[in-house]
C-alpha positions in Angstrom: -72.9 -33.8 -29.7 -76.3 -34.6 -28.3 -78.1 -31.7 -30.0 -77.1 -32.9 -33.3 -77.6 -36.6 -32.5 -81.2 -35.8 -31.4 -82.0 -34.7 -35.1 -81.7 -38.4 -36.0 -83.7 -40.0 -33.1 -86.4 -41.0 -35.5 -84.0 -43.0 -37.7 -83.4 -46.6 -36.9 -79.9 -47.6 -36.1 -80.3 -51.0 -37.6 -82.8 -52.0 -40.2 -83.7 -55.6 -39.2 -85.4 -56.2 -42.5 -82.1 -55.6 -44.3 -80.2 -57.7 -41.9 -82.9 -60.5 -42.5 -82.5 -60.2 -46.2 -78.7 -60.6 -45.9 -79.3 -63.6 -43.7 -81.6 -65.1 -46.3 -79.2 -64.4 -49.1 -76.6 -66.3 -47.1 -78.7 -69.3 -46.7 -79.6 -69.3 -50.4 -75.9 -69.2 -51.5 -74.6 -71.2 -48.6 -72.2 -68.4 -47.3 -72.5 -66.2 -44.2 -73.1 -63.0 -46.2 -74.0 -61.1 -43.0 -70.9 -62.1 -41.2 -68.7 -61.4 -44.2 -70.2 -57.8 -44.6 -70.2 -57.2 -40.9 -66.5 -58.1 -40.6 -65.4 -56.0 -43.5 -67.5 -53.0 -42.1 -66.1 -53.3 -38.5 -62.6 -53.7 -39.8 -62.9 -50.5 -41.9 -64.7 -48.4 -39.1 -61.5 -47.4 -37.2 -59.6 -46.6 -40.3 -62.4 -44.4 -41.8 -62.9 -42.5 -38.4 -59.0 -42.0 -38.3 -59.2 -40.7 -41.8 -61.9 -38.2 -40.9 -60.1 -37.0 -37.8 -56.8 -36.7 -39.7 -58.4 -34.8 -42.6 -60.1 -32.4 -40.1 -56.7 -31.7 -38.4 -55.1 -31.1 -41.7 -58.2 -29.1 -42.8 -58.4 -31.4 -45.9 -62.1 -31.1 -46.5 -62.0 -33.0 -49.9 -60.7 -36.0 -48.0 -63.1 -35.5 -45.2 -66.0 -35.7 -47.8 -64.5 -38.8 -49.5 -64.4 -40.6 -46.1 -67.9 -39.7 -45.3 -69.1 -40.9 -48.7 -67.2 -44.2 -48.5 -68.6 -44.8 -44.9 -72.1 -43.9 -46.1 -72.0 -46.6 -48.7 -70.8 -49.3 -46.3 -73.6 -48.3 -43.9 -76.3 -48.5 -46.4 -75.2 -52.1 -47.5 -75.7 -53.2 -43.8 -78.9 -51.3 -43.1 -77.3 -49.0 -40.7 -79.8 -46.3 -41.3 -79.0 -43.6 -38.7 -75.3 -43.9 -39.5 -76.0 -43.8 -43.2 -78.0 -40.6 -42.8 -75.4 -38.9 -40.5 -72.7 -39.7 -43.1 -75.0 -38.4 -45.9 -75.7 -35.1 -44.1 -72.0 -34.8 -43.2 -71.0 -35.2 -46.8 -73.6 -32.5 -47.9 -72.3 -30.2 -45.1 -68.7 -30.5 -46.2 -69.8 -29.9 -49.8 -71.5 -26.7 -48.8 -68.5 -25.6 -46.8 -66.3 -26.2 -49.9 -68.6 -24.2 -52.1 -68.8 -21.3 -49.6 -65.0 -21.6 -48.9 -65.8 -21.3 -45.1 -65.7 -23.9 -42.5 -67.1 -24.5 -39.0 -64.7 -26.8 -37.2 -67.0 -27.2 -34.2 -69.8 -28.4 -36.4 -67.6 -30.8 -38.3 -66.2 -32.2 -35.1 -69.8 -32.6 -33.7 -70.7 -34.7 -36.8 -67.5 -36.8 -36.4 -68.3 -37.4 -32.8 -71.9 -38.5 -33.6 -70.7 -40.7 -36.4 -68.1 -42.3 -34.0 -70.7 -42.8 -31.3 -73.3 -44.3 -33.7 -70.6 -46.5 -35.4 -69.6 -48.0 -32.0 -73.3 -48.6 -31.1 -74.2 -50.3 -34.4 -71.0 -52.4 -34.4 -72.3 -54.0 -31.2 -75.8 -54.5 -32.8 -74.2 -56.1 -35.9 -72.1 -58.5 -33.8 -75.2 -59.5 -31.9 -77.0 -60.1 -35.2 -74.2 -62.3 -36.6 -74.1 -64.4 -33.4 -77.9 -64.9 -33.6 -77.7 -66.0 -37.3 
């Protein structure tokens, strides 16, 4: 896992500017936008990771690609840049595998492991940011 994860070491896990924009938006509309988005994201993480693992076990690569795409969008909304890029690259990889009709289960599992690790890390960071808001 770590060899793949090292490819993303120059990416920020959490874009504080994006977080601050969400906090500011919340102040402007008098709603805790950051808290709402964080809660929705955290609630969806386990389901999406389970979808990915299940799709891999069933070798359903179309579902795997859809899960990566869905997760990528959620990450972008919250400024989870490293996770966004991991999902984006994972989606591209699965797309290439589908075109070539060949798959590397080890590489796919390595991406899922990296996405899982980064998701756990960023969930903690988001929760800290919502407490500080």
